[in-house]
N, C-alpha and C positions, 0 to 999 in steps of 0.2 A: 185535641178538640176537633172535631170535623164540621165544615161549612159545606153550604150547599142547599139542598131542600131536604126534608123529611117528610112522611106521610102519616097522617093520622090512622091510628090502629083501626083496621075494617072498615077503611075507607079509601077510596082513591084520591082524596084531596092532597094536592101538594102543598105543604106548609113553608112560609120561607126561614130558612134559619137566621138569628139574630145577627151575622154579620154581611148576609145578604141585603136585609132590611135596614140595616145602619147605612150601607152603600147606597142603596135606593134614595134615602131620606136626605142623604148628603148631596146627592147628584141632583135632586128634584126640589129640596126646600131649603138649602143653605143660605140662599141670598135672601130669602124670604125671613128666615129665623134671624140672621145676624143683622139685617135691616132693623128688624123690631128691638134688637137689644141693643143696638146703637142708638136708636131713639131714647130708649130709657133711661140709659146710662151716660148717655152724651161723650162716650168715650170708644173709639175703636178698638184699642188695647183691652180694656176691661170687658169690651163686648166678646171679643175672640177669645181671651182666656176662658171666660164663662162658658162659651158654647164647647170648647175643647174639654172642659171638665164635665161637661153634660153629655158629649159623646163617649167618653172615658167610663163615667157612670152607665151609661146604656151598655157598653160593651160586656160590663160584668152582671149587671141586675137583669138585662133582657135573658141572658141564659138561664138565670135562676127563677125569673118571674114569669117569663114569657114576654112576647111583644106585644106592647099597648095597643089598642084600637087605633089611635091615632099618634103614630111616632113623633111626627112633626112637633104637636101640640106637647106631648111628653116632654120633649128636648126644651122647647121652649120655657116650660114650666120650671124644669131643674135649672136651667141657665138663669131665669130669673132669680132662683134662690141662691145660685153661687154669686151673682152679682153683689147681693145682699152681705153674704158671708164676706165677701172682699172688702166692701165697705167698713163692715164691723172690724174686720182685723186691722185695716188701716187706723181705725179709730184708737186701737189700742198701741198704735206703733207711732203716732204723730201728735205733736202739739198744735196741729192746726184744726182745732175743734170746730170752727165756724165753718170751714170748708167742708169738713167730715158730716155736719149736721146736715149742711146744706145738700149734700148727696145723699144723705140717708133719708131726708124729707122726700127728696125727687123719688127715691125707690119705693117709699113706703108703701104705696097703693098696692104694690104686687107682693106684699108680705102675706096676703092671704090667699094667694093662689093655690089651688089644691090640685092634685094628680088625676082628677075625675077627668079622662081625655074625653070624654064623650060629649062634655059641656064647655071644655076648654076651647078658647078660640082667640085668634090672636090678628092684629090688623096687618096689612101687607104696606109694609114702609118701603119697598125696593125702590118705587118712584123716588121719594127722598133720598135715598142713597144713591141712586145713579147721578142725580142732579149735584149730590155733594161731591162724589169722586170726580164728576167732569166739571167743576167750578173753573170759570176762567182765570181766578187768582192762582191755580196750580199749572205748572208746565204740563206740554202734551204727554213727555214721559211720565210723569207722576200720575196723570189720570189714567193713563194705560195700566200702570201697575197697580194703582188702587181699586181700580174696577174688576181688574183679575183677582186681586188678593181678596177682597170682599163678596162681591156678587158672583165672581167664579169660583170662589173657595179654593184658588191654587195656593200652594205654599211657595214662601219666597224662594226656595229652592227650585221650585218648577218654573216660577216666572225667570228666574235669573237664566235658567238652561235655555228655556223658549227663546230668549233674546239675547243669547250667547254673551252674558253679562257675568262676571264675578258674584257669589252669592252676596258678598259683602258690601258691593256696590248697590245692588238693589234691595237688601235692608236698609241700606243707609237712606236710599231713594224713598222708600216707604215710611221711614220713622220722619223723614222730612216734611212728606206730605201730610202725615196726621199731625205734626207740629204745627204746619203752616194752617191748618183746619182750625185747630185749637187758640193759636195764638191771634189770627186774624178773625176769630168768631165768625166763620163762615157758617152761614145758617144751615141747619139739618132741615131742609124744606124744600117744598115745590116752588119753584119761582112763580112771581105774580104773572098774570095774563099778558101783561105789557111787555115782558122780557122771556117767556117760556118758549117760544118759537125759536129765537136767537140761541138760547141755550141748548134747545133739542137737536140744533145743528151740531154743536160740540158733541154732544151724548153720541149721536150718530157716527160723527167722524171718528170718535175714538173706537166705537164697534168696527168700523169699516178697517181703521188700520190696523187694529189687532188680526182681522181676517186676512187682510193682504200680507203680514208678516208671515201668516201661515201659508198661504196659498202660492206666494213667491218670496221666498226667504231672503232676506238682504244679502247674509253671508252664511257661510257655513258649508257642509258637504252636501246637505239635502236640499232640494228646491223645494218640498212642501213639508209642512208641519201640522199634522192633521189634528192635534190636539189643539192648537190654537184656531184652527178654522171652526172645530167643532164648538169650541168657547163662544167664538164670536157669533155663529149661528145661534145657540142657546141664549145669548145676552140680546140678540135681534128679537128672538121670540118674547123673551120676557117684556122687551119695549111694545111690542104688538099687543100683548096681553095687557099692560097697563095702560095704553092710550092706544085701543083699538081703532079709533075713527081717524087716526092721523096717517094720510096715504104715503107720506114718506118713510113711515115706519114699516108699513107695508112693502113697499118698493126696496127698501132696504134688505129685509128679510127675503123677498124674490131674487134679488140680486145675488146674495149671499148664495142660497140654494143653486141657482142656475149655475153659478161660477164653479162651486163646489161639485156637481154633478160631473164635471169634466176630470176631476182629481186625479182618478186611477189610471186616467187616460193619456197624462201629461208626461208621464216617464214609462220607459219599457222597464223589461226585466233586469237590465244592465244598468239602469238609473239613469239613461240617456234622455234629455229632454226631447219632447214631440210636439212639435207646432201644432196647433188647431187644425190647419189645413190636412196634416197628415195622421191625426190621431184615428184609432180605431174605435169608431163609434158606438159599437158593441158594448165597450166596457164603460160607456157613460151610465150614471145613476138616473134611469127614467123616472124613478118614484120621485127624485128630487125634482126632477125637470117639471113632470105635471103638477105638482105643489106648487114650484115656482111660478109656471104659467099662470096657473089658477089666480096666484095671488097678485101677479101683474095686473089681468083683467080685473081684478077687485080694486086694485089701487087707481086706476086709471078711471075707472066709473065713479070715482068720488069727485073727479072734476077739477082737482087741483094738483095739476101735474108738476113734478119737480125733479131734480137731478138724478136722484137713485131710481125712481120710476122708469124714465127714459133709459138709464144704463141697463136696468132690467129687461125693459121692453128689447133693446137689443140684444142683450145676452138669451132671450127668448127665441128670437129669429135665429141665432146661431143653433140653439137646440133644437128648433123644430126641423133643421135640415137634415134628412137622411145621408146626405153626402156632402161635400164642400162644394161640389159644383150646384148642387140646389141652392145655395145659401142666397136670400134675396138681399144682394148687395144695395141694390138702389133703395130700397126701404130702409136699411139699415143707413144708409147716407143721409136720407130724410129725418131719421131720427136724430141723427147727429149735428143737422142742421138746426133742429130746434135745441138742441142741448147746447149748441153754441150761443145760441140766442140768451140761453138763461145764465151761462156761466162763462163762456170765453176764455177758457182756459188753453194754456198753449198745450196740455197733454190732450184735451179733448180734440184741439185742432190737429193733433198729430194723429190720433185714432181716426178722426173723419178723412184724412188724407190718405191714410191705408186703405179706408173703406172705398175711396174714390178711385184710387188704383186697383181694386179688384172688379169695380163697377165699369169703368170707364177708361181704364189703360193705364200702364206702367208708368208711361213717361208724363200723364198728367197726374198723377198719385205723386210722383217725385218731384214734380213742382210744386205741389201742395205740402209736402213734408218739408221742402226747403222754405217756402213762405213760414209755415209754423214755426221754423228755427231761427229765422231771420234775425230775430231781436236779441238772441243770445241767451234767452231763458232756459232753453233745453240744451246748453252745451254739456253739462253735467249729467244729463239723464241718458243712462245706458240705452234705453229702448228707442230713443230719437236715432243714435247712431246704428243701431241694429237693424231699425225699421228701413232707413236711408240705404244700409248695405244692402239688405234683401232685394229692394228694387233694382239697384244698380248689379246687382247679380243677374236677375232676371232679363235684364236690358244688355246684358253681356259686356257690360263696362267694368271688366273684372278689375284694373288696376285700382280704380276709383272705389269699389266694392272692398277691395283689400284694406284700403286706406281706413275706409268708415269701420270695417268689422275690429280691426285693430285698436280703433278708438274706442269702441264699445266693449272689447276685452279689457281695457285698461279702466273701465267705469264700473264693473260689476265685481262684487267679492264672492259671489256665489259659485262654488266649483262646477255645480251642473251647468250653468248658464256658459261659464267660461270655457267647459268641454264642448259645449255645443258650437260655440263662436270657433273654436279651435278646428272643429270638424268641418265647418263651412269654410276656413281657410285652407285645409288641406284639400277640399272637393276643387276651389280656385286655382290652387298649384296644380292639379292634376289637369284641369282645363286649359291651362296656359300652352 
């Protein structure tokens, strides 16, 4: 069986092969279809099984019959029927007649769906699914896993691999999350206006957490996991599509794009970590930078400035600088001042201190870093000690820098970061 593209006879038009079409619809419409199926069935598992069977049917039928005009609608229609088949099979295997009748009645309106893809439409239920996956009753780890499994379409194995967990552990986490939704009767709905803002904070936090784990992996031999970065960006785009007038959604997408734009320059060909100051900026993705800057401007113009918008604005200033020396550090400090007013986070205070060091001197920056860590909340934060060590190095306080680097080394499990710190320690040893 050959995959790829084919040409119509006597024409130059290139037609997609079924495998290519299935891959495209999976990538672009999986979240939309599964959301609809979960709403109809009330079950994550039934929906996933039905959609998997629909994809299996498509793999064989599209080869024989051709690719339908609306592949996503075709898959949705077939999956609806698979749901009905599953309910009918259960009816013959169980004595729970009342429960089965309830499920059959709930699905009944969809028994008349036809394969007329020209007219078949289905509602976009992804917003409901996002809020269900990120419900506050679920632990954050479960929110992340369930979001990647349902909206992202990643397999249990892929999610487990991404977070360096055994597949059985991840499978159990997903099962528990689904059970929690069912047993706690977590509603599959968009929250009321009174709480939607608070719930959106959790949704954005989950997406950002997924990106951060991809951008700076907490453990393992790689610094970057591009698949997770890509999934987070795709989920952020979905959120912007569903709630286009929410500036923090736009700010989040802008931030992810601007940070991701530097991905290829963050490590060299030997997989060594390269600091922002030393990166080859010709390797930055300027298409992502241009889109990110446009999104920052769009979000800020809406007049409701928030955390992600300010972080994106800071990332935009870094992206606009042609060299490290041209970075507008004073403007970055001013943006961190505003961010501190909104969040007062120790990590934000640390980042602000690092910007002060670059704009007003290393000694002053070091004093602000030590103030940020004075309450002990950053004691176990690798970057606090690494940032402090860097300024001590620049100030030629080599013994103090060594102590700080060793402390940082003990707090990271990522081998790329560990190797970077060891190189710094070797450089300090030469300077002694």
